[in-house]
N, C-alpha and C positions, 0 to 999 in steps of 0.2 A: 262270770256272767258274760254272755255274748253281747256285743254292742252293734247298734244299727244307726246309721246316719240317713235321715230322710230329707232330701232336697226337693222342695215342692213349693210353688208360689200360690197355689190354690189353697186357701186356709181350711176349707171344709175337708178337702182330700188329705191335707197334712194332718189335721186333727184325727181323722178316722184311722189313718195309717199309724200314727203315734199311739193312739189308744190300743189298737189291736196288737202291735208289737210289744207294748208294755204289759198287756195282759198275758202274753206268752212268755214273759220273763226276760225280755231284752232290756238292756240299758239303752234308752233312746235319746239321740240328739237330733235336732232339726235345724234347718236353714231355709229361709224364704226365697233365696235367690242363688244364682250360680257363684257369685263372688264369695258370699258367706259360706256356701257349701264347700268351695275349694279350700278356704281357710280351715274349716272344721275338719275336712278329710286329712289335711296335712297335720293339723294339731292333734287330732284325736285318734287317728289310725283305727277306724271302726272295722269290725269284722264283715259288715255288709253295708253297701250303700244303695239306697233306693233313689234313683236320680231321674227327675222329670227331664225330658229331652228338650223341651222348649221353655227355657228359663230366662228371666230378665238378668242382665249383666254378663252372663256367660251362657251361651246356649248351644255349644258344640261339645258334647261329651267325648268325642274322639280327639279333640284338641286339648284345651286347657284342663277341663275338669277330669277327663279320662286319664290324661297323662299324670296329673297330680295324684289321683287316687292310686294308680299303679306304682308311681314313684314312691309314695308313702308306704306302700306295702313291699318295697324292695324288689319290684318287678321291672322297674325302669320302663322302657318303651315296649317290652316284651309282653306286657299284660294284654289279656284278650277280653273282648266284649262278647257276650253270649247272645246271638240274635234270637234265641228261643225265649229269652226273658225280656226283650225289648218290645215296647208297645208304642206304636206311632199314634199321635193324635189324629183325630179325623172329624 
């Protein structure tokens, strides 16, 4: 079963994403802030991470959170972000 980590501080958004991914058969883990998301990414090695860009405690996915995710997946600093999937708040 594929796993997804959802890192989102908005509880309504988090719950909606969690429910939708679970209905599609994903094993879902969640984190309400960047610090917990970072620990979950390192500990759980999820197949997919849905990461809110503006998070409490860590809010720069290109730095700590992005590095940790790619490091956890054996990509080191060579991991890439895909701008087609990034959504900026507005």
